[in-house]
PDB file of N, CA, C and O in Angstrom:
ATOM      1  N   MET A   1       0.838  -1.180   0.000  1.00  0.00           N
ATOM      2  CA  MET A   1       0.000   0.000   0.000  1.00  0.00           C
ATOM      3  C   MET A   1       0.886   1.248   0.000  1.00  0.00           C
ATOM      4  O   MET A   1       1.773   1.381   0.843  1.00  0.00           O
ATOM      5  N   ALA A   2       0.650   2.139  -0.923  1.00  0.00           N
ATOM      6  CA  ALA A   2       1.444   3.355  -1.039  1.00  0.00           C
ATOM      7  C   ALA A   2       1.037   4.363   0.020  1.00  0.00           C
ATOM      8  O   ALA A   2      -0.143   4.511   0.336  1.00  0.00           O
ATOM      9  N   LEU A   3       2.017   5.047   0.557  1.00  0.00           N
ATOM     10  CA  LEU A   3       1.739   6.107   1.524  1.00  0.00           C
ATOM     11  C   LEU A   3       1.317   7.364   0.788  1.00  0.00           C
ATOM     12  O   LEU A   3       1.791   7.645  -0.313  1.00  0.00           O
ATOM     13  N   GLN A   4       0.424   8.116   1.407  1.00  0.00           N
ATOM     14  CA  GLN A   4      -0.005   9.389   0.842  1.00  0.00           C
ATOM     15  C   GLN A   4       1.098  10.420   1.051  1.00  0.00           C
ATOM     16  O   GLN A   4       1.782  10.397   2.075  1.00  0.00           O
ATOM     17  N   PRO A   5       1.276  11.324   0.090  1.00  0.00           N
ATOM     18  CA  PRO A   5       2.283  12.369   0.293  1.00  0.00           C
ATOM     19  C   PRO A   5       1.907  13.244   1.484  1.00  0.00           C
ATOM     20  O   PRO A   5       0.730  13.461   1.774  1.00  0.00           O
ATOM     21  N   GLU A   6       2.927  13.734   2.159  1.00  0.00           N
ATOM     22  CA  GLU A   6       2.668  14.632   3.288  1.00  0.00           C
ATOM     23  C   GLU A   6       2.192  15.966   2.747  1.00  0.00           C
ATOM     24  O   GLU A   6       2.794  16.528   1.832  1.00  0.00           O
ATOM     25  N   ARG A   7       1.125  16.461   3.308  1.00  0.00           N
ATOM     26  CA  ARG A   7       0.551  17.730   2.878  1.00  0.00           C
ATOM     27  C   ARG A   7       0.441  18.663   4.073  1.00  0.00           C
ATOM     28  O   ARG A   7       0.149  18.236   5.190  1.00  0.00           O
ATOM     29  N   LYS A   8       0.677  19.927   3.824  1.00  0.00           N
ATOM     30  CA  LYS A   8       0.563  20.916   4.894  1.00  0.00           C
ATOM     31  C   LYS A   8      -0.815  21.556   4.814  1.00  0.00           C
ATOM     32  O   LYS A   8      -1.168  22.170   3.808  1.00  0.00           O
ATOM     33  N   MET A   9      -1.592  21.406   5.887  1.00  0.00           N
ATOM     34  CA  MET A   9      -2.935  21.969   5.946  1.00  0.00           C
ATOM     35  C   MET A   9      -2.865  23.473   6.153  1.00  0.00           C
ATOM     36  O   MET A   9      -1.934  24.000   6.763  1.00  0.00           O
ATOM     37  N   VAL A  10      -3.881  24.145   5.624  1.00  0.00           N
ATOM     38  CA  VAL A  10      -4.043  25.567   5.872  1.00  0.00           C
ATOM     39  C   VAL A  10      -5.388  25.766   6.551  1.00  0.00           C
ATOM     40  O   VAL A  10      -6.285  24.932   6.422  1.00  0.00           O
ATOM     41  N   LYS A  11      -5.525  26.852   7.262  1.00  0.00           N
ATOM     42  CA  LYS A  11      -6.790  27.177   7.920  1.00  0.00           C
ATOM     43  C   LYS A  11      -7.524  28.189   7.049  1.00  0.00           C
ATOM     44  O   LYS A  11      -6.950  29.197   6.638  1.00  0.00           O
ATOM     45  N   LEU A  12      -8.796  27.915   6.772  1.00  0.00           N
ATOM     46  CA  LEU A  12      -9.594  28.815   5.949  1.00  0.00           C
ATOM     47  C   LEU A  12     -10.724  29.420   6.761  1.00  0.00           C
ATOM     48  O   LEU A  12     -11.267  28.780   7.662  1.00  0.00           O
ATOM     49  N   ASP A  13     -11.069  30.638   6.441  1.00  0.00           N
ATOM     50  CA  ASP A  13     -12.190  31.324   7.067  1.00  0.00           C
ATOM     51  C   ASP A  13     -13.481  30.568   6.745  1.00  0.00           C
ATOM     52  O   ASP A  13     -13.615  29.998   5.662  1.00  0.00           O
ATOM     53  N   THR A  14     -14.415  30.563   7.670  1.00  0.00           N
ATOM     54  CA  THR A  14     -15.676  29.845   7.435  1.00  0.00           C
ATOM     55  C   THR A  14     -16.453  30.412   6.252  1.00  0.00           C
ATOM     56  O   THR A  14     -17.211  29.680   5.616  1.00  0.00           O
ATOM     57  N   ALA A  15     -16.287  31.688   5.942  1.00  0.00           N
ATOM     58  CA  ALA A  15     -16.971  32.268   4.776  1.00  0.00           C
ATOM     59  C   ALA A  15     -16.454  31.642   3.484  1.00  0.00           C
ATOM     60  O   ALA A  15     -17.224  31.442   2.545  1.00  0.00           O
ATOM     61  N   VAL A  16     -15.168  31.333   3.427  1.00  0.00           N
ATOM     62  CA  VAL A  16     -14.594  30.652   2.258  1.00  0.00           C
ATOM     63  C   VAL A  16     -15.189  29.251   2.158  1.00  0.00           C
ATOM     64  O   VAL A  16     -15.590  28.817   1.078  1.00  0.00           O
ATOM     65  N   LEU A  17     -15.245  28.552   3.279  1.00  0.00           N
ATOM     66  CA  LEU A  17     -15.807  27.199   3.292  1.00  0.00           C
ATOM     67  C   LEU A  17     -17.289  27.218   2.904  1.00  0.00           C
ATOM     68  O   LEU A  17     -17.746  26.346   2.166  1.00  0.00           O
ATOM     69  N   ASP A  18     -18.030  28.196   3.393  1.00  0.00           N
ATOM     70  CA  ASP A  18     -19.455  28.304   3.052  1.00  0.00           C
ATOM     71  C   ASP A  18     -19.657  28.471   1.546  1.00  0.00           C
ATOM     72  O   ASP A  18     -20.624  27.957   0.985  1.00  0.00           O
ATOM     73  N   ALA A  19     -18.745  29.189   0.897  1.00  0.00           N
ATOM     74  CA  ALA A  19     -18.859  29.401  -0.547  1.00  0.00           C
ATOM     75  C   ALA A  19     -18.748  28.085  -1.319  1.00  0.00           C
ATOM     76  O   ALA A  19     -19.299  27.965  -2.413  1.00  0.00           O
ATOM     77  N   TYR A  20     -18.046  27.104  -0.763  1.00  0.00           N
ATOM     78  CA  TYR A  20     -17.863  25.815  -1.430  1.00  0.00           C
ATOM     79  C   TYR A  20     -18.983  24.821  -1.145  1.00  0.00           C
ATOM     80  O   TYR A  20     -19.104  23.816  -1.845  1.00  0.00           O
ATOM     81  N   ALA A  21     -19.796  25.084  -0.137  1.00  0.00           N
ATOM     82  CA  ALA A  21     -20.888  24.166   0.194  1.00  0.00           C
ATOM     83  C   ALA A  21     -21.899  24.150  -0.937  1.00  0.00           C
ATOM     84  O   ALA A  21     -22.247  25.194  -1.486  1.00  0.00           O
ATOM     85  N   GLY A  22     -22.368  22.959  -1.281  1.00  0.00           N
ATOM     86  CA  GLY A  22     -23.366  22.834  -2.330  1.00  0.00           C
ATOM     87  C   GLY A  22     -23.326  21.467  -2.981  1.00  0.00           C
ATOM     88  O   GLY A  22     -22.593  20.577  -2.551  1.00  0.00           O
ATOM     89  N   LYS A  23     -24.124  21.314  -4.024  1.00  0.00           N
ATOM     90  CA  LYS A  23     -24.199  20.051  -4.755  1.00  0.00           C
ATOM     91  C   LYS A  23     -23.413  20.188  -6.057  1.00  0.00           C
ATOM     92  O   LYS A  23     -23.555  21.177  -6.777  1.00  0.00           O
ATOM     93  N   TYR A  24     -22.590  19.195  -6.348  1.00  0.00           N
ATOM     94  CA  TYR A  24     -21.738  19.195  -7.528  1.00  0.00           C
ATOM     95  C   TYR A  24     -21.898  17.877  -8.277  1.00  0.00           C
ATOM     96  O   TYR A  24     -22.294  16.862  -7.705  1.00  0.00           O
ATOM     97  N   GLU A  25     -21.585  17.915  -9.556  1.00  0.00           N
ATOM     98  CA  GLU A  25     -21.509  16.703 -10.378  1.00  0.00           C
ATOM     99  C   GLU A  25     -20.043  16.501 -10.726  1.00  0.00           C
ATOM    100  O   GLU A  25     -19.364  17.422 -11.181  1.00  0.00           O
ATOM    101  N   ARG A  26     -19.566  15.275 -10.503  1.00  0.00           N
ATOM    102  CA  ARG A  26     -18.167  14.959 -10.801  1.00  0.00           C
ATOM    103  C   ARG A  26     -18.101  13.550 -11.348  1.00  0.00           C
ATOM    104  O   ARG A  26     -18.454  12.592 -10.660  1.00  0.00           O
ATOM    105  N   MET A  27     -17.653  13.423 -12.576  1.00  0.00           N
ATOM    106  CA  MET A  27     -17.504  12.125 -13.236  1.00  0.00           C
ATOM    107  C   MET A  27     -18.795  11.299 -13.138  1.00  0.00           C
ATOM    108  O   MET A  27     -18.761  10.107 -12.832  1.00  0.00           O
ATOM    109  N   GLY A  28     -19.925  11.953 -13.402  1.00  0.00           N
ATOM    110  CA  GLY A  28     -21.213  11.275 -13.385  1.00  0.00           C
ATOM    111  C   GLY A  28     -21.780  10.995 -12.007  1.00  0.00           C
ATOM    112  O   GLY A  28     -22.793  10.305 -11.887  1.00  0.00           O
ATOM    113  N   GLN A  29     -21.151  11.516 -10.965  1.00  0.00           N
ATOM    114  CA  GLN A  29     -21.622  11.295  -9.598  1.00  0.00           C
ATOM    115  C   GLN A  29     -22.075  12.620  -8.994  1.00  0.00           C
ATOM    116  O   GLN A  29     -21.496  13.674  -9.259  1.00  0.00           O
ATOM    117  N   SER A  30     -23.117  12.543  -8.179  1.00  0.00           N
ATOM    118  CA  SER A  30     -23.536  13.718  -7.413  1.00  0.00           C
ATOM    119  C   SER A  30     -22.767  13.744  -6.107  1.00  0.00           C
ATOM    120  O   SER A  30     -22.692  12.745  -5.392  1.00  0.00           O
ATOM    121  N   LEU A  31     -22.201  14.889  -5.809  1.00  0.00           N
ATOM    122  CA  LEU A  31     -21.462  15.084  -4.568  1.00  0.00           C
ATOM    123  C   LEU A  31     -22.127  16.201  -3.780  1.00  0.00           C
ATOM    124  O   LEU A  31     -22.482  17.236  -4.343  1.00  0.00           O
ATOM    125  N   LEU A  32     -22.291  16.000  -2.507  1.00  0.00           N
ATOM    126  CA  LEU A  32     -22.822  17.043  -1.646  1.00  0.00           C
ATOM    127  C   LEU A  32     -21.712  17.476  -0.697  1.00  0.00           C
ATOM    128  O   LEU A  32     -21.172  16.663   0.053  1.00  0.00           O
ATOM    129  N   ILE A  33     -21.381  18.751  -0.735  1.00  0.00           N
ATOM    130  CA  ILE A  33     -20.360  19.323   0.142  1.00  0.00           C
ATOM    131  C   ILE A  33     -21.063  20.205   1.165  1.00  0.00           C
ATOM    132  O   ILE A  33     -21.819  21.109   0.808  1.00  0.00           O
ATOM    133  N   THR A  34     -20.807  19.935   2.430  1.00  0.00           N
ATOM    134  CA  THR A  34     -21.374  20.744   3.509  1.00  0.00           C
ATOM    135  C   THR A  34     -20.239  21.230   4.407  1.00  0.00           C
ATOM    136  O   THR A  34     -19.133  20.689   4.399  1.00  0.00           O
ATOM    137  N   ARG A  35     -20.551  22.266   5.177  1.00  0.00           N
ATOM    138  CA  ARG A  35     -19.583  22.736   6.168  1.00  0.00           C
ATOM    139  C   ARG A  35     -20.051  22.288   7.538  1.00  0.00           C
ATOM    140  O   ARG A  35     -21.220  22.435   7.893  1.00  0.00           O
ATOM    141  N   SER A  36     -19.122  21.743   8.300  1.00  0.00           N
ATOM    142  CA  SER A  36     -19.389  21.362   9.678  1.00  0.00           C
ATOM    143  C   SER A  36     -18.320  22.035  10.529  1.00  0.00           C
ATOM    144  O   SER A  36     -17.152  21.649  10.493  1.00  0.00           O
ATOM    145  N   ASP A  37     -18.720  23.031  11.283  1.00  0.00           N
ATOM    146  CA  ASP A  37     -17.776  23.845  12.046  1.00  0.00           C
ATOM    147  C   ASP A  37     -16.747  24.450  11.090  1.00  0.00           C
ATOM    148  O   ASP A  37     -17.110  25.256  10.233  1.00  0.00           O
ATOM    149  N   SER A  38     -15.482  24.079  11.218  1.00  0.00           N
ATOM    150  CA  SER A  38     -14.446  24.699  10.387  1.00  0.00           C
ATOM    151  C   SER A  38     -13.876  23.736   9.344  1.00  0.00           C
ATOM    152  O   SER A  38     -12.736  23.895   8.909  1.00  0.00           O
ATOM    153  N   ILE A  39     -14.670  22.733   8.941  1.00  0.00           N
ATOM    154  CA  ILE A  39     -14.215  21.803   7.904  1.00  0.00           C
ATOM    155  C   ILE A  39     -15.305  21.592   6.860  1.00  0.00           C
ATOM    156  O   ILE A  39     -16.480  21.866   7.104  1.00  0.00           O
ATOM    157  N   LEU A  40     -14.894  21.098   5.688  1.00  0.00           N
ATOM    158  CA  LEU A  40     -15.842  20.676   4.668  1.00  0.00           C
ATOM    159  C   LEU A  40     -16.014  19.170   4.768  1.00  0.00           C
ATOM    160  O   LEU A  40     -15.075  18.441   5.089  1.00  0.00           O
ATOM    161  N   VAL A  41     -17.232  18.715   4.488  1.00  0.00           N
ATOM    162  CA  VAL A  41     -17.546  17.288   4.528  1.00  0.00           C
ATOM    163  C   VAL A  41     -18.136  16.894   3.186  1.00  0.00           C
ATOM    164  O   VAL A  41     -19.032  17.562   2.669  1.00  0.00           O
ATOM    165  N   LEU A  42     -17.626  15.798   2.625  1.00  0.00           N
ATOM    166  CA  LEU A  42     -18.097  15.260   1.361  1.00  0.00           C
ATOM    167  C   LEU A  42     -19.038  14.108   1.640  1.00  0.00           C
ATOM    168  O   LEU A  42     -18.716  13.194   2.399  1.00  0.00           O
ATOM    169  N   ASN A  43     -20.228  14.162   1.005  1.00  0.00           N
ATOM    170  CA  ASN A  43     -21.212  13.091   1.140  1.00  0.00           C
ATOM    171  C   ASN A  43     -21.543  12.600  -0.264  1.00  0.00           C
ATOM    172  O   ASN A  43     -22.005  13.370  -1.106  1.00  0.00           O
ATOM    173  N   LEU A  44     -21.306  11.320  -0.507  1.00  0.00           N
ATOM    174  CA  LEU A  44     -21.599  10.734  -1.810  1.00  0.00           C
ATOM    175  C   LEU A  44     -23.003  10.152  -1.874  1.00  0.00           C
ATOM    176  O   LEU A  44     -23.313   9.377  -2.779  1.00  0.00           O
ATOM    177  N   GLY A  45     -23.841  10.515  -0.936  1.00  0.00           N
ATOM    178  CA  GLY A  45     -25.236  10.089  -0.973  1.00  0.00           C
ATOM    179  C   GLY A  45     -25.417   8.666  -0.490  1.00  0.00           C
ATOM    180  O   GLY A  45     -24.770   8.227   0.461  1.00  0.00           O
ATOM    181  N   ASN A  46     -26.296   7.960  -1.152  1.00  0.00           N
ATOM    182  CA  ASN A  46     -26.688   6.629  -0.682  1.00  0.00           C
ATOM    183  C   ASN A  46     -25.873   5.513  -1.338  1.00  0.00           C
ATOM    184  O   ASN A  46     -26.428   4.451  -1.619  1.00  0.00           O
ATOM    185  N   ARG A  47     -24.610   5.711  -1.587  1.00  0.00           N
ATOM    186  CA  ARG A  47     -23.761   4.683  -2.193  1.00  0.00           C
ATOM    187  C   ARG A  47     -23.093   3.794  -1.150  1.00  0.00           C
ATOM    188  O   ARG A  47     -22.284   2.938  -1.507  1.00  0.00           O
ATOM    189  N   GLY A  48     -23.404   3.973   0.107  1.00  0.00           N
ATOM    190  CA  GLY A  48     -22.785   3.172   1.154  1.00  0.00           C
ATOM    191  C   GLY A  48     -21.367   3.603   1.492  1.00  0.00           C
ATOM    192  O   GLY A  48     -20.656   2.894   2.204  1.00  0.00           O
ATOM    193  N   ILE A  49     -20.951   4.758   0.989  1.00  0.00           N
ATOM    194  CA  ILE A  49     -19.608   5.278   1.266  1.00  0.00           C
ATOM    195  C   ILE A  49     -19.722   6.285   2.402  1.00  0.00           C
ATOM    196  O   ILE A  49     -20.533   7.209   2.332  1.00  0.00           O
ATOM    197  N   PRO A  50     -18.915   6.114   3.452  1.00  0.00           N
ATOM    198  CA  PRO A  50     -18.998   7.060   4.571  1.00  0.00           C
ATOM    199  C   PRO A  50     -18.646   8.479   4.141  1.00  0.00           C
ATOM    200  O   PRO A  50     -17.921   8.691   3.169  1.00  0.00           O
ATOM    201  N   LYS A  51     -19.174   9.442   4.886  1.00  0.00           N
ATOM    202  CA  LYS A  51     -18.819  10.835   4.649  1.00  0.00           C
ATOM    203  C   LYS A  51     -17.325  10.998   4.855  1.00  0.00           C
ATOM    204  O   LYS A  51     -16.716  10.293   5.660  1.00  0.00           O
ATOM    205  N   ARG A  52     -16.732  11.947   4.110  1.00  0.00           N
ATOM    206  CA  ARG A  52     -15.301  12.179   4.198  1.00  0.00           C
ATOM    207  C   ARG A  52     -15.009  13.633   4.527  1.00  0.00           C
ATOM    208  O   ARG A  52     -15.613  14.546   3.964  1.00  0.00           O
ATOM    209  N   LYS A  53     -14.085  13.831   5.436  1.00  0.00           N
ATOM    210  CA  LYS A  53     -13.605  15.169   5.777  1.00  0.00           C
ATOM    211  C   LYS A  53     -12.666  15.617   4.665  1.00  0.00           C
ATOM    212  O   LYS A  53     -11.789  14.861   4.247  1.00  0.00           O
ATOM    213  N   LEU A  54     -12.848  16.846   4.186  1.00  0.00           N
ATOM    214  CA  LEU A  54     -11.962  17.413   3.178  1.00  0.00           C
ATOM    215  C   LEU A  54     -11.004  18.391   3.856  1.00  0.00           C
ATOM    216  O   LEU A  54     -11.431  19.364   4.477  1.00  0.00           O
ATOM    217  N   SER A  55      -9.727  18.124   3.732  1.00  0.00           N
ATOM    218  CA  SER A  55      -8.700  18.936   4.378  1.00  0.00           C
ATOM    219  C   SER A  55      -8.103  19.923   3.380  1.00  0.00           C
ATOM    220  O   SER A  55      -7.660  19.516   2.306  1.00  0.00           O
ATOM    221  N   PRO A  56      -8.084  21.216   3.717  1.00  0.00           N
ATOM    222  CA  PRO A  56      -7.555  22.221   2.780  1.00  0.00           C
ATOM    223  C   PRO A  56      -6.027  22.268   2.768  1.00  0.00           C
ATOM    224  O   PRO A  56      -5.381  22.230   3.816  1.00  0.00           O
ATOM    225  N   VAL A  57      -5.465  22.350   1.560  1.00  0.00           N
ATOM    226  CA  VAL A  57      -4.029  22.576   1.403  1.00  0.00           C
ATOM    227  C   VAL A  57      -3.770  23.920   0.720  1.00  0.00           C
ATOM    228  O   VAL A  57      -2.626  24.364   0.616  1.00  0.00           O
ATOM    229  N   SER A  58      -4.848  24.564   0.256  1.00  0.00           N
ATOM    230  CA  SER A  58      -4.778  25.922  -0.294  1.00  0.00           C
ATOM    231  C   SER A  58      -6.189  26.503  -0.222  1.00  0.00           C
ATOM    232  O   SER A  58      -7.093  25.870   0.324  1.00  0.00           O
ATOM    233  N   ASP A  59      -6.379  27.693  -0.764  1.00  0.00           N
ATOM    234  CA  ASP A  59      -7.710  28.308  -0.767  1.00  0.00           C
ATOM    235  C   ASP A  59      -8.704  27.532  -1.612  1.00  0.00           C
ATOM    236  O   ASP A  59      -9.912  27.649  -1.405  1.00  0.00           O
ATOM    237  N   THR A  60      -8.221  26.742  -2.560  1.00  0.00           N
ATOM    238  CA  THR A  60      -9.118  26.051  -3.488  1.00  0.00           C
ATOM    239  C   THR A  60      -8.908  24.544  -3.560  1.00  0.00           C
ATOM    240  O   THR A  60      -9.747  23.844  -4.126  1.00  0.00           O
ATOM    241  N   ARG A  61      -7.824  24.024  -3.009  1.00  0.00           N
ATOM    242  CA  ARG A  61      -7.522  22.591  -3.104  1.00  0.00           C
ATOM    243  C   ARG A  61      -7.688  21.892  -1.768  1.00  0.00           C
ATOM    244  O   ARG A  61      -7.248  22.376  -0.725  1.00  0.00           O
ATOM    245  N   PHE A  62      -8.346  20.721  -1.833  1.00  0.00           N
ATOM    246  CA  PHE A  62      -8.618  19.917  -0.648  1.00  0.00           C
ATOM    247  C   PHE A  62      -8.294  18.458  -0.966  1.00  0.00           C
ATOM    248  O   PHE A  62      -8.194  18.081  -2.133  1.00  0.00           O
ATOM    249  N   PHE A  63      -8.134  17.647   0.064  1.00  0.00           N
ATOM    250  CA  PHE A  63      -7.984  16.216  -0.154  1.00  0.00           C
ATOM    251  C   PHE A  63      -8.708  15.472   0.954  1.00  0.00           C
ATOM    252  O   PHE A  63      -8.968  16.023   2.024  1.00  0.00           O
ATOM    253  N   ASP A  64      -9.036  14.192   0.682  1.00  0.00           N
ATOM    254  CA  ASP A  64      -9.673  13.357   1.695  1.00  0.00           C
ATOM    255  C   ASP A  64      -8.680  12.293   2.167  1.00  0.00           C
ATOM    256  O   ASP A  64      -7.576  12.200   1.630  1.00  0.00           O
ATOM    257  N   SER A  65      -9.056  11.499   3.155  1.00  0.00           N
ATOM    258  CA  SER A  65      -8.123  10.532   3.734  1.00  0.00           C
ATOM    259  C   SER A  65      -7.663   9.451   2.758  1.00  0.00           C
ATOM    260  O   SER A  65      -6.520   9.009   2.875  1.00  0.00           O
ATOM    261  N   PRO A  66      -8.495   8.987   1.780  1.00  0.00           N
ATOM    262  CA  PRO A  66      -7.958   8.027   0.810  1.00  0.00           C
ATOM    263  C   PRO A  66      -6.968   8.656  -0.168  1.00  0.00           C
ATOM    264  O   PRO A  66      -6.283   7.936  -0.895  1.00  0.00           O
ATOM    265  N   GLY A  67      -6.881   9.996  -0.199  1.00  0.00           N
ATOM    266  CA  GLY A  67      -5.914  10.671  -1.051  1.00  0.00           C
ATOM    267  C   GLY A  67      -6.491  11.332  -2.282  1.00  0.00           C
ATOM    268  O   GLY A  67      -5.741  11.895  -3.081  1.00  0.00           O
ATOM    269  N   SER A  68      -7.811  11.282  -2.463  1.00  0.00           N
ATOM    270  CA  SER A  68      -8.427  11.966  -3.602  1.00  0.00           C
ATOM    271  C   SER A  68      -8.318  13.469  -3.397  1.00  0.00           C
ATOM    272  O   SER A  68      -8.503  13.975  -2.289  1.00  0.00           O
ATOM    273  N   GLU A  69      -8.016  14.172  -4.478  1.00  0.00           N
ATOM    274  CA  GLU A  69      -7.913  15.629  -4.408  1.00  0.00           C
ATOM    275  C   GLU A  69      -9.133  16.271  -5.045  1.00  0.00           C
ATOM    276  O   GLU A  69      -9.704  15.747  -6.001  1.00  0.00           O
ATOM    277  N   TYR A  70      -9.518  17.402  -4.502  1.00  0.00           N
ATOM    278  CA  TYR A  70     -10.684  18.159  -4.956  1.00  0.00           C
ATOM    279  C   TYR A  70     -10.264  19.602  -5.121  1.00  0.00           C
ATOM    280  O   TYR A  70      -9.721  20.204  -4.195  1.00  0.00           O
ATOM    281  N   THR A  71     -10.513  20.167  -6.303  1.00  0.00           N
ATOM    282  CA  THR A  71     -10.163  21.561  -6.568  1.00  0.00           C
ATOM    283  C   THR A  71     -11.416  22.321  -6.961  1.00  0.00           C
ATOM    284  O   THR A  71     -12.136  21.920  -7.875  1.00  0.00           O
ATOM    285  N   PHE A  72     -11.672  23.414  -6.269  1.00  0.00           N
ATOM    286  CA  PHE A  72     -12.796  24.282  -6.568  1.00  0.00           C
ATOM    287  C   PHE A  72     -12.324  25.385  -7.510  1.00  0.00           C
ATOM    288  O   PHE A  72     -11.218  25.905  -7.364  1.00  0.00           O
ATOM    289  N   PHE A  73     -13.167  25.736  -8.474  1.00  0.00           N
ATOM    290  CA  PHE A  73     -12.846  26.786  -9.431  1.00  0.00           C
ATOM    291  C   PHE A  73     -13.846  27.925  -9.287  1.00  0.00           C
ATOM    292  O   PHE A  73     -15.021  27.707  -8.991  1.00  0.00           O
ATOM    293  N   LYS A  74     -13.352  29.155  -9.503  1.00  0.00           N
ATOM    294  CA  LYS A  74     -14.185  30.353  -9.378  1.00  0.00           C
ATOM    295  C   LYS A  74     -14.127  31.142 -10.679  1.00  0.00           C
ATOM    296  O   LYS A  74     -13.174  31.034 -11.450  1.00  0.00           O
ATOM    297  N   ASP A  75     -15.176  31.943 -10.906  1.00  0.00           N
ATOM    298  CA  ASP A  75     -15.178  32.824 -12.066  1.00  0.00           C
ATOM    299  C   ASP A  75     -14.529  34.164 -11.699  1.00  0.00           C
ATOM    300  O   ASP A  75     -14.013  34.333 -10.594  1.00  0.00           O
ATOM    301  N   GLU A  76     -14.564  35.098 -12.630  1.00  0.00           N
ATOM    302  CA  GLU A  76     -13.908  36.393 -12.406  1.00  0.00           C
ATOM    303  C   GLU A  76     -14.553  37.205 -11.282  1.00  0.00           C
ATOM    304  O   GLU A  76     -13.947  38.147 -10.771  1.00  0.00           O
ATOM    305  N   LYS A  77     -15.773  36.844 -10.898  1.00  0.00           N
ATOM    306  CA  LYS A  77     -16.453  37.535  -9.795  1.00  0.00           C
ATOM    307  C   LYS A  77     -16.327  36.759  -8.487  1.00  0.00           C
ATOM    308  O   LYS A  77     -17.033  37.038  -7.518  1.00  0.00           O
ATOM    309  N   GLU A  78     -15.422  35.785  -8.472  1.00  0.00           N
ATOM    310  CA  GLU A  78     -15.144  34.979  -7.289  1.00  0.00           C
ATOM    311  C   GLU A  78     -16.300  34.059  -6.887  1.00  0.00           C
ATOM    312  O   GLU A  78     -16.367  33.621  -5.738  1.00  0.00           O
ATOM    313  N   ARG A  79     -17.205  33.766  -7.816  1.00  0.00           N
ATOM    314  CA  ARG A  79     -18.275  32.793  -7.554  1.00  0.00           C
ATOM    315  C   ARG A  79     -17.773  31.399  -7.898  1.00  0.00           C
ATOM    316  O   ARG A  79     -17.130  31.207  -8.930  1.00  0.00           O
ATOM    317  N   VAL A  80     -18.060  30.440  -7.052  1.00  0.00           N
ATOM    318  CA  VAL A  80     -17.631  29.059  -7.309  1.00  0.00           C
ATOM    319  C   VAL A  80     -18.434  28.527  -8.494  1.00  0.00           C
ATOM    320  O   VAL A  80     -19.663  28.595  -8.508  1.00  0.00           O
ATOM    321  N   THR A  81     -17.719  27.996  -9.487  1.00  0.00           N
ATOM    322  CA  THR A  81     -18.370  27.510 -10.708  1.00  0.00           C
ATOM    323  C   THR A  81     -18.414  25.986 -10.786  1.00  0.00           C
ATOM    324  O   THR A  81     -19.393  25.415 -11.269  1.00  0.00           O
ATOM    325  N   HIS A  82     -17.356  25.327 -10.311  1.00  0.00           N
ATOM    326  CA  HIS A  82     -17.362  23.868 -10.389  1.00  0.00           C
ATOM    327  C   HIS A  82     -16.251  23.276  -9.525  1.00  0.00           C
ATOM    328  O   HIS A  82     -15.429  23.978  -8.936  1.00  0.00           O
ATOM    329  N   LEU A  83     -16.274  21.949  -9.484  1.00  0.00           N
ATOM    330  CA  LEU A  83     -15.349  21.181  -8.665  1.00  0.00           C
ATOM    331  C   LEU A  83     -14.777  20.071  -9.525  1.00  0.00           C
ATOM    332  O   LEU A  83     -15.520  19.369 -10.211  1.00  0.00           O
ATOM    333  N   LEU A  84     -13.474  19.908  -9.495  1.00  0.00           N
ATOM    334  CA  LEU A  84     -12.816  18.784 -10.193  1.00  0.00           C
ATOM    335  C   LEU A  84     -12.052  17.950  -9.192  1.00  0.00           C
ATOM    336  O   LEU A  84     -11.426  16.958  -9.565  1.00  0.00           O
TER     337      LEU A  84
END
């Protein structure tokens, strides 16, 4: 089993996290992102997959414990447009 690369977490303001909360489509899957206190939580719905904490490594990049990375994109008005 490969070890995950070491990543340095950053602390984000709750207003930044709130902007990322919402429903997204990624690779044909619906993802629900919510904020719980000072973290983001990923919920894949009723697929039997537990919720995952998303840890920030920048203002727009997050990762979960299995090592999947999530990047939020914004438009020129700083509105979140999508998630990859």
